[in-house]
N, CA, C and O of each residue as an XYZ file, in Angstrom:
484
protein
N     -10.424      2.444     -8.403
C      -9.380      1.448     -8.718
C      -7.932      2.088     -7.995
O      -7.018      1.299     -7.752
N      -7.787      3.477     -7.685
C      -6.748      3.892     -7.251
C      -6.455      3.764     -5.614
O      -5.435      4.187     -5.069
N      -7.383      3.202     -5.053
C      -7.239      3.152     -3.415
C      -7.475      1.775     -3.093
O      -7.678      1.443     -1.925
N      -7.463      0.796     -4.205
C      -7.612     -0.967     -4.196
C      -6.650     -1.173     -3.527
O      -5.718     -0.382     -3.674
N      -6.464     -2.467     -2.392
C      -5.228     -2.741     -1.909
C      -4.742     -4.315     -2.707
O      -5.381     -5.264     -3.161
N      -3.458     -4.022     -2.598
C      -3.057     -5.079     -3.839
C      -3.070     -6.591     -3.871
O      -2.694     -7.306     -4.800
N      -3.696     -7.056     -2.398
C      -4.179     -8.349     -2.670
C      -5.440     -8.451     -2.963
O      -6.063     -9.494     -2.765
N      -6.138     -7.037     -3.632
C      -7.713     -7.499     -4.502
C      -7.302     -7.540     -5.889
O      -7.675     -8.338     -6.749
N      -6.160     -6.195     -6.043
C      -5.630     -6.123     -7.519
C      -5.064     -7.532     -7.902
O      -5.142     -7.827     -9.095
N      -4.450     -8.529     -6.962
C      -3.747     -9.466     -7.655
C      -4.629    -10.900     -7.372
O      -4.064    -11.991     -7.449
N      -5.974    -10.786     -7.060
C      -7.057    -11.706     -7.017
C      -7.395    -12.616     -5.821
O      -7.851    -13.754     -5.928
N      -7.052    -11.829     -4.404
C      -7.787    -12.660     -3.552
C      -9.288    -12.720     -3.382
O     -10.026    -11.757     -3.587
N      -9.602    -13.655     -3.077
C     -11.208    -13.775     -2.782
C     -11.698    -13.560     -1.732
O     -12.863    -13.205     -1.551
N     -10.658    -13.796     -0.696
C     -11.144    -13.592      0.816
C     -10.276    -12.287      1.365
O      -9.175    -12.017      0.884
N     -10.730    -11.709      2.149
C     -10.113    -10.204      2.590
C     -11.028     -9.816      3.610
O     -12.203    -10.178      3.665
N     -10.353     -8.942      4.547
C     -10.866     -8.435      5.570
C     -10.969     -6.986      5.946
O     -11.067     -6.483      4.827
N     -11.000     -6.221      6.602
C     -11.192     -4.664      6.945
C      -9.719     -3.948      6.924
O      -9.455     -2.778      7.200
N      -8.836     -5.002      6.513
C      -7.412     -4.631      6.225
C      -7.116     -3.921      4.926
O      -6.093     -3.265      4.730
N      -8.065     -4.098      4.079
C      -8.355     -3.546      2.545
C      -8.781     -2.032      2.754
O      -8.249     -1.177      2.046
N      -9.761     -1.661      3.742
C      -9.872     -0.544      4.075
C      -8.706      0.427      4.449
O      -8.417      1.496      3.912
N      -8.043     -0.272      5.613
C      -6.568      0.403      5.928
C      -5.904      0.867      4.820
O      -5.558      2.048      4.853
N      -5.639      0.200      3.824
C      -4.694      0.452      2.870
C      -5.590      1.424      2.031
O      -5.047      2.511      1.832
N      -6.530      1.314      1.628
C      -7.675      2.674      1.309
C      -7.377      3.944      1.833
O      -6.932      4.930      1.247
N      -7.732      3.762      3.226
C      -7.175      5.070      4.108
C      -5.812      5.629      4.002
O      -5.595      6.840      3.975
N      -4.765      4.585      3.936
C      -3.500      5.008      3.807
C      -3.403      5.757      2.283
O      -2.464      6.553      2.239
N      -4.056      5.676      1.237
C      -3.614      5.978      0.137
C      -4.418      7.234      0.028
O      -3.992      8.137     -0.691
N      -5.640      7.383      0.735
C      -6.389      8.828      0.802
C      -5.502      9.746      1.925
O      -5.736     10.952      1.849
N      -4.776      9.446      2.684
C      -4.122      9.678      3.813
C      -3.026     10.584      3.081
O      -3.041     11.805      3.236
N      -2.108      9.970      2.307
C      -1.254     10.323      1.236
C      -1.495     11.603      0.374
O      -0.760     12.563      0.142
N      -2.862     11.280     -0.055
C      -3.411     11.978     -1.270
C      -3.491     13.498     -0.625
O      -3.136     14.548     -1.160
N      -4.134     13.273      0.848
C      -4.323     14.743      1.534
C      -3.259     15.398      1.905
O      -3.391     16.619      1.979
N      -2.174     14.917      2.179
C      -0.565     15.186      2.291
C      -0.190     15.829      1.009
O       0.016     17.043      1.029
N      -0.081     15.216     -0.032
C       0.364     15.630     -1.188
C      -0.316     16.289     -2.180
O       0.387     16.931     -2.960
N      -1.596     16.296     -2.367
C      -2.580     16.816     -2.950
C      -2.557     16.314     -4.489
O      -2.705     16.943     -5.537
N      -2.309     14.907     -4.226
C      -2.325     13.938     -5.635
C      -2.463     12.732     -5.246
O      -2.157     12.365     -4.111
N      -2.997     11.884     -6.253
C      -3.265     10.574     -5.904
C      -1.687      9.851     -5.840
O      -0.732     10.260     -6.501
N      -1.654      8.838     -5.013
C      -0.374      8.066     -4.306
C       0.023      7.165     -5.681
O       1.087      7.213     -6.298
N      -1.096      6.374     -5.955
C      -0.920      5.298     -6.893
C      -2.052      5.706     -7.976
O      -3.236      5.589     -7.662
N      -1.661      6.210     -9.322
C      -2.792      6.217    -10.129
C      -2.339      5.691    -11.471
O      -1.599      6.126    -12.353
N      -3.074      4.566    -11.295
C      -3.172      3.486    -12.648
C      -4.237      3.543    -13.405
O      -5.374      3.706    -12.961
N      -3.908      3.395    -14.751
C      -5.242      3.545    -15.706
C      -6.011      2.177    -15.753
O      -7.139      2.058    -16.231
N      -5.491      1.456    -15.364
C      -6.212      0.143    -15.319
C      -5.551     -0.928    -14.248
O      -4.528     -0.551    -13.676
N      -6.058     -2.205    -13.949
C      -5.756     -3.054    -12.701
C      -4.129     -3.389    -12.726
O      -3.420     -3.193    -11.739
N      -3.698     -3.845    -13.802
C      -2.196     -4.226    -14.010
C      -1.077     -2.864    -14.059
O       0.112     -2.909    -13.743
N      -1.697     -1.895    -14.458
C      -0.646     -0.423    -14.150
C      -0.977      0.033    -12.736
O      -0.136      0.667    -12.098
N      -2.126     -0.253    -12.239
C      -2.277      0.062    -10.980
C      -1.391     -0.787     -9.868
O      -0.905     -0.245     -8.876
N      -1.261     -2.067    -10.145
C      -0.289     -2.830     -9.514
C       1.053     -2.396     -9.713
O       1.879     -2.456     -8.801
N       1.317     -1.970    -10.829
C       2.815     -1.531    -10.916
C       3.477     -0.015    -10.400
O       4.635      0.400    -10.354
N       2.296      0.525    -10.078
C       2.456      2.005     -9.795
C       2.676      1.648     -8.400
O       3.526      2.378     -7.890
N       2.190      0.759     -7.599
C       2.432      0.490     -6.165
C       3.700     -0.051     -5.999
O       4.425      0.240     -5.048
N       4.042     -0.947     -7.019
C       5.579     -1.612     -6.744
C       6.232     -0.699     -7.133
O       6.998     -0.533     -6.184
N       6.567      0.268     -8.109
C       7.433      1.516     -8.240
C       7.750      2.413     -6.968
O       8.823      2.998     -6.815
N       6.828      2.447     -6.192
C       6.850      3.168     -5.128
C       7.256      2.269     -3.961
O       8.106      2.689     -3.176
N       6.665      0.963     -3.775
C       6.829      0.084     -2.455
C       8.083     -1.002     -3.046
O       8.863     -1.432     -2.196
N       8.236     -1.365     -4.250
C       9.273     -2.453     -4.715
C       8.312     -3.712     -4.781
O       7.191     -3.605     -4.284
N       8.668     -4.787     -5.319
C       8.048     -6.111     -5.661
C       7.736     -6.359     -4.298
O       8.527     -6.103     -3.390
N       6.559     -6.871     -4.117
C       6.066     -7.686     -2.720
C       6.732     -8.738     -2.578
O       7.092     -8.788     -1.402
N       7.159     -9.769     -3.250
C       7.432    -11.137     -2.940
C       8.776    -11.160     -2.091
O       9.135    -12.233     -1.608
N       9.318    -10.332     -1.950
C      10.678    -10.214     -0.942
C      10.260    -10.067      0.614
O      10.855    -10.475      1.611
N       8.698     -9.147      0.470
C       8.286     -9.002      2.231
C       7.312     -9.686      2.236
O       6.865     -9.706      3.382
N       6.474    -10.521      1.282
C       5.227    -10.740      1.450
C       5.284    -12.012      0.562
O       5.005    -12.067     -0.636
N       5.701    -13.039      1.374
C       6.008    -14.372      0.481
C       4.928    -14.777     -0.329
O       5.062    -15.092     -1.512
N       3.324    -14.776      0.595
C       2.360    -15.457      0.439
C       1.246    -14.793     -0.978
O       0.130    -15.108     -1.390
N       2.177    -13.846     -1.337
C       1.656    -12.927     -2.742
C       1.729    -13.881     -3.811
O       1.058    -13.768     -4.836
N       2.462    -14.739     -3.611
C       2.839    -15.855     -4.875
C       1.454    -16.911     -4.891
O       1.107    -17.401     -5.966
N       0.901    -17.137     -3.965
C      -0.336    -17.901     -4.246
C      -1.578    -17.386     -4.667
O      -2.565    -18.102     -4.833
N      -1.557    -15.720     -4.910
C      -2.516    -14.714     -5.323
C      -2.714    -15.377     -6.899
O      -1.782    -15.931     -7.482
N      -3.881    -15.247     -7.398
C      -4.119    -16.104     -9.238
C      -3.375    -14.793     -9.901
O      -2.443    -14.862    -10.701
N      -3.860    -13.819     -9.501
C      -3.055    -12.719    -10.872
C      -1.674    -12.364    -10.643
O      -1.070    -11.506    -11.287
N      -1.091    -13.214     -9.486
C       0.567    -12.189     -9.309
C       1.202    -13.268    -10.261
O       0.578    -14.308    -10.472
N       2.613    -13.013    -10.928
C       3.561    -13.564    -11.770
C       4.614    -13.134    -11.381
O       4.839    -11.963    -11.075
N       5.457    -14.146    -11.352
C       6.869    -14.066    -11.123
C       7.594    -13.593    -12.361
O       8.823    -13.543    -12.325
N       6.976    -13.260    -13.394
C       7.509    -12.511    -14.589
C       7.341    -11.182    -14.564
O       7.875    -10.585    -15.498
N       6.592    -10.352    -13.547
C       6.314     -9.075    -13.566
C       7.494     -8.383    -13.674
O       8.405     -9.131    -13.318
N       7.934     -7.217    -14.025
C       8.912     -6.361    -13.929
C       9.587     -6.182    -12.336
O       8.843     -5.870    -11.406
N      10.817     -6.373    -12.156
C      11.334     -6.034    -10.725
C      11.316     -4.602    -10.649
O      11.635     -3.922    -11.624
N      10.927     -4.046     -9.438
C      11.116     -2.858     -9.002
C      11.518     -2.847     -7.678
O      10.971     -3.381     -6.714
N      12.939     -1.916     -7.749
C      13.504     -1.378     -6.609
C      12.305     -0.546     -5.722
O      11.382      0.068     -6.257
N      12.504     -0.653     -4.345
C      11.449      0.309     -4.162
C      11.906      1.849     -3.775
O      12.775      2.160     -2.961
N      11.210      2.601     -4.458
C      11.495      4.046     -4.236
C      11.681      4.506     -2.879
O      12.753      4.890     -2.412
N      10.291      4.427     -2.119
C      10.141      4.815     -1.000
C       9.002      5.668     -0.541
O       9.015      6.669     -1.259
N       7.995      5.738      0.346
C       7.248      6.678      0.576
C       7.778      7.729      0.857
O       7.201      8.730      0.431
N       8.650      7.871      1.409
C       9.426      9.222      2.377
C       9.869     10.079      0.872
O      10.048     11.294      0.955
N      10.028      9.387     -0.472
C      10.525     10.259     -1.494
C       9.401     10.669     -2.277
O       9.548     11.516     -3.158
N       8.166     10.088     -2.009
C       6.971     10.572     -2.715
C       6.010     11.353     -1.849
O       5.359     12.305     -2.282
N       5.959     10.989     -0.828
C       4.890     11.626      0.132
C       6.066     12.590      1.262
O       6.473     12.243      2.371
N       6.348     13.738      0.566
C       7.180     14.847      1.510
C       6.451     15.819      2.512
O       5.235     16.006      2.564
N       7.121     16.226      3.059
C       6.494     17.343      3.766
C       5.535     16.388      4.963
O       4.606     17.097      5.350
N       5.522     15.613      5.339
C       4.778     14.664      6.442
C       6.009     14.288      7.650
O       7.061     13.720      7.357
N       5.734     14.617      8.687
C       6.340     14.697      9.853
C       6.592     13.233     10.158
O       5.760     12.524      9.591
N       7.530     12.519     10.917
C       8.489     11.241     11.044
C       7.076     10.655     11.756
O       6.766      9.547     11.320
N       6.317     11.117     12.608
C       4.956     10.206     13.210
C       4.263      9.872     12.007
O       3.969      8.688     11.843
N       3.877     10.909     10.931
C       2.655     10.804     10.102
C       3.395     10.016      9.086
O       2.559      9.478      8.360
N       4.616      9.713      8.718
C       5.024      8.868      8.111
C       5.192      7.378      8.250
O       5.367      6.534      7.371
N       5.086      7.233      9.712
C       5.252      5.732     10.563
C       3.961      5.657     10.313
O       3.608      4.803      9.500
N       2.965      6.501     10.925
C       1.533      5.841     10.798
C       1.358      5.156      8.887
O       1.009      4.018      8.571
N       1.727      6.279      7.964
C       1.147      5.879      6.746
C       2.031      4.638      6.120
O       1.527      3.942      5.238
N       3.356      4.381      6.597
C       4.016      3.488      6.109
C       3.150      1.811      6.911
O       3.032      0.684      6.428
N       2.732      2.348      8.185
C       2.013      0.885      8.873
C       0.842      0.754      8.182
O       0.227     -0.276      8.459
N       0.211      1.654      7.163
C      -1.122      1.248      6.621
C      -0.893      0.741      5.343
O      -1.769      0.007      4.886
N       0.266      1.011      4.548
C       0.435      0.734      3.385
C       1.556     -0.332      3.233
O       2.403     -0.313      2.340
N       1.446     -1.353      4.312
C       2.410     -2.435      4.296
C       1.710     -3.713      3.264
O       0.510     -3.976      3.344
N       2.513     -4.347      2.435
C       2.057     -5.361      1.478
C       1.079     -6.340      2.027
O      -0.027     -6.533      1.522
N       1.564     -6.990      3.151
C       1.005     -8.041      3.820
C       0.009     -7.755      4.801
O       0.213     -7.250      5.905
N      -1.311     -8.192      4.217
C      -2.448     -7.650      5.073
C      -2.485     -8.067      6.476
O      -3.223     -7.448      7.242
N      -1.745     -9.086      6.923
C      -1.613     -9.504      8.227
C      -0.870     -8.819      9.122
O      -0.979     -9.088     10.318
N       0.069     -7.749      8.639
C       1.038     -6.809      9.074
C       0.509     -5.610      8.801
O       1.043     -4.689      9.418
N      -0.265     -5.351      8.162
C      -0.754     -3.964      8.429
C      -1.239     -3.547      9.869
O      -1.272     -4.354     10.799
N      -1.666     -2.041      9.999
C      -2.169     -2.107     11.419
C      -3.705     -1.578     11.167
O      -4.277     -1.080     10.198
N      -4.074     -1.904     12.422
C      -5.652     -2.129     12.549
C      -5.851     -0.788     12.506
O      -5.027      0.122     12.420
N      -7.385     -0.760     12.595
C      -7.873      0.855     12.820
C      -7.964      1.040     14.250
O      -7.774      2.201     14.614
N      -8.253      0.024     15.329
C      -7.849      0.527     16.562
C      -6.519      0.970     16.879
O      -6.437      1.871     17.714
N      -5.195      0.402     16.250
C      -4.026      0.719     16.547
C      -3.777      2.206     16.029
O      -3.171      3.019     16.727
N      -4.263      2.506     14.802
C      -4.457      3.671     13.890
C      -4.714      4.732     14.698
O      -3.948      5.686     14.839
N      -5.855      4.589     15.279
C      -6.594      5.571     15.971
C      -5.747      6.289     17.297
O      -5.809      7.427     17.761
N      -4.940      5.102     17.679
C      -4.066      5.282     18.979
C      -2.654      5.621     18.957
O      -1.949      5.691     19.964
N      -2.108      5.919     17.247
C      -1.338      6.079     16.799
C      -0.511      7.550     17.119
O      -0.952      8.403     16.349
N       0.372      8.013     17.867
C       1.005      8.919     18.472
C       1.238     10.446     17.426
O       1.623     11.564     17.768
N       0.852      9.954     16.155
C       0.324     11.183     14.985
C      -1.043     11.973     15.283
O      -1.290     13.156     15.052
N      -1.762     11.111     15.788
C      -3.257     11.411     15.847
C      -3.397     12.350     17.151
O      -4.348     13.083     17.423
N      -2.274     12.157     17.853
C      -2.496     13.011     19.617
C      -1.456     14.023     19.179
O      -1.118     14.930     19.940
């Protein structure tokens, strides 16, 4: 569950390989920090762990409101920021990680784009 994309946690029934990019981003962060990035105990806790670091998604992903498990009554979290949680990662690495962990799946980096990212060269 710790590597599950927010769209799945929030009830999306149709999704694509972008969920895998989210998972790879979580694993990438874990390799850097040696600890799980979003460590929830159950699904709603998992989504709140994501919100605590990235903030509430409705500000940057309006379509989230159409997902069956999303509620406007969820607590409001200001983004802490990946750079505060994933330390000791060079700017290029942070750029790649941030592009993997974008709320809106259509805005996430693709696998092909990630493989061509400057961090990997």
